[in-house]
C-alpha atoms as one frame of an Amber mdcrd trajectory, in Angstrom:
protein
  73.053  -3.990 -17.181  72.148  -4.815 -13.636  72.390  -8.675 -13.108  68.710
  -8.951 -12.138  67.492  -7.054 -15.304  69.707  -9.287 -17.482  68.304 -12.426
 -15.749  64.771 -11.146 -16.147  65.290 -10.543 -19.828  66.771 -13.997 -20.395
  63.660 -15.446 -18.680  61.472 -13.619 -20.941  63.348 -14.522 -24.042  63.382
 -18.306 -22.921  59.516 -18.160 -22.114  58.732 -16.452 -25.498  60.549 -19.534
 -27.215  58.576 -22.140 -25.325  55.379 -21.608 -27.470  53.210 -22.267 -24.418
  50.477 -19.997 -25.388  51.980 -17.199 -23.338  54.443 -16.209 -25.871  53.388
 -12.646 -26.350  53.053 -11.988 -22.505  55.873 -10.960 -20.059  56.060 -12.264
 -16.514  56.589  -9.314 -14.146  55.874  -9.343 -10.512  53.248 -10.573  -8.451
  49.907  -9.076  -6.737  50.084  -8.576  -2.974  46.920  -8.209  -0.663  47.622
  -7.082   2.758  51.287  -7.618   2.229  50.771 -11.361   1.209  51.332 -12.659
  -2.224  47.791 -13.427  -3.875  46.261 -14.904  -7.074  44.776 -12.577  -9.618
  40.903 -12.462  -9.796  40.282 -12.236  -5.962  37.353 -10.445  -4.654  38.325
  -7.119  -3.147  37.332  -6.654   0.575  37.032  -3.191   1.685  39.898  -2.122
   3.944  42.491  -4.512   2.164  45.918  -2.839   1.093  46.894  -3.810  -2.575
  50.431  -3.583  -3.881  52.551  -5.074  -6.502  56.062  -6.493  -5.757  58.607
  -9.190  -6.783  57.547 -12.404  -8.598  56.489 -15.244  -6.553  56.615 -18.554
  -8.446  53.086 -19.773  -9.020  51.656 -16.390  -8.478  53.340 -14.511 -11.356
  51.542 -11.752 -13.325  51.244 -12.049 -17.185  51.359  -8.632 -18.949  50.532
  -7.894 -22.509  52.734  -5.224 -24.317  51.086  -2.142 -25.231  54.037  -0.385
 -26.570  57.696  -0.387 -25.813  57.456   0.502 -22.156  53.670  -0.101 -21.262
  51.818  -3.311 -20.537  48.331  -4.308 -19.698  47.676  -7.265 -17.252  46.218
 -10.151 -19.057  43.623 -11.043 -16.232  41.863  -9.079 -13.785  44.055  -8.315
 -10.593  40.928  -7.992  -8.484  37.164  -8.066  -8.908  34.290  -6.365  -7.042
  36.098  -3.138  -6.537  34.794   0.292  -7.378  36.398   3.123  -9.180  36.230
   5.164  -6.055  38.079   2.473  -4.042  40.708   2.354  -6.742  41.017   6.125
  -6.453  41.400   5.874  -2.764  44.136   3.106  -3.027  46.015   5.537  -5.490
  45.593   3.460  -8.707  43.549   5.867 -10.883  46.323   8.080 -11.996  49.164
   5.719 -11.094  51.282   4.521  -8.069  54.980   3.458  -8.125  56.076  -0.019
  -7.329  59.214  -1.852  -7.930  58.816  -5.355  -9.388  61.672  -7.577 -10.105
  64.290  -5.048  -9.862  62.554  -2.526 -12.174  60.326   0.526 -11.285  56.789
   0.879 -12.597  53.792   3.067 -12.419  50.577   0.957 -11.859  47.451   2.809
 -13.146  44.077   2.403 -14.807  44.085   2.261 -18.518  42.800   5.264 -20.608
  39.542   4.338 -22.154  38.174   7.714 -23.251  34.764   9.316 -22.254  33.029
   8.890 -25.469  31.915   5.492 -26.824  34.002   4.318 -30.022  32.131   3.694
 -33.257  30.543   0.287 -33.498  30.993  -0.310 -29.801  29.410  -3.320 -28.174
  28.409  -3.756 -24.662  30.851  -5.684 -22.492  29.959  -9.224 -21.929  31.538
 -11.195 -19.107  34.404  -9.551 -17.018  34.866  -5.664 -17.536  37.405  -3.352
 -16.109  37.400   0.421 -15.186  39.116   3.152 -16.997  40.997   6.050 -15.694
  38.572   8.899 -16.641  35.550  10.214 -14.889  32.798  12.172 -16.731  29.175
  13.539 -16.220  26.429  11.692 -18.356  23.281  13.502 -19.249  21.631  10.410
 -20.574  19.221   9.956 -17.648  16.782  12.268 -15.782  19.572  14.075 -14.077
  23.319  14.459 -14.548  25.246  11.527 -13.237  28.934  10.904 -12.574  30.285
   7.981 -14.747  33.555   6.263 -15.450  34.185   4.112 -18.622  34.436   0.321
 -18.548  35.720  -2.000 -21.061  35.289  -5.955 -21.589  38.448  -8.152 -21.715
  37.982  -9.932 -24.887  35.929  -7.755 -27.119  36.153  -4.175 -28.570  33.594
  -3.055 -26.125  32.821   0.116 -24.135  30.204   1.177 -21.596  30.181   3.332
 -18.378  29.261   2.702 -14.740  28.763   4.802 -11.674  32.200   5.215  -9.893
  30.983   3.755  -6.656  29.503   0.522  -8.424  30.884  -2.783  -7.148  30.212
  -5.983  -9.071  31.637  -9.393  -9.331  32.114  -8.838 -12.978  33.694  -5.623
 -12.810  37.270  -5.119 -11.704  40.793  -3.778 -11.859  42.861  -4.567 -14.850
  46.070  -2.338 -14.367  48.643  -0.838 -16.868  52.343  -0.839 -16.027  54.412
   1.998 -17.331  58.072   1.265 -16.992  60.660   3.603 -15.784  58.890   6.235
 -13.766
């Protein structure tokens, strides 16, 4: 294995053994806004460029494993960003980045276009899903995109142009594009 990959795996194993509450999370890369490392949870400003790159101490991203090769960010990368802005930035279906010597596709999570049984409406911070659909619930057909809550089994939808301080970007990483 490449030296950087071995070192990253050793750090992940060491971090898991510490028992610091982040034991099930993996540190991979950092968020960059306009080319500069940034903290997660920042408010998106139209025109900003968003990217992901190598890990910067103090600005690490923590990812929850979904399966063997996919992760979801443990906190919102950005808030107050619309689905359409994410599409224009290339994140809806996925955009490739190299982080810590590994290649990843960064994309929106797949949430589905139908509400799950026993759903609850998201409370607190919500995030966009990849899909887009037409809703017939109102007086006329309307374009919608699914949103989900961070800490609950919740599902709702919002207009793709909607921007709110409690609605953001929680990306999924797919390793090895």
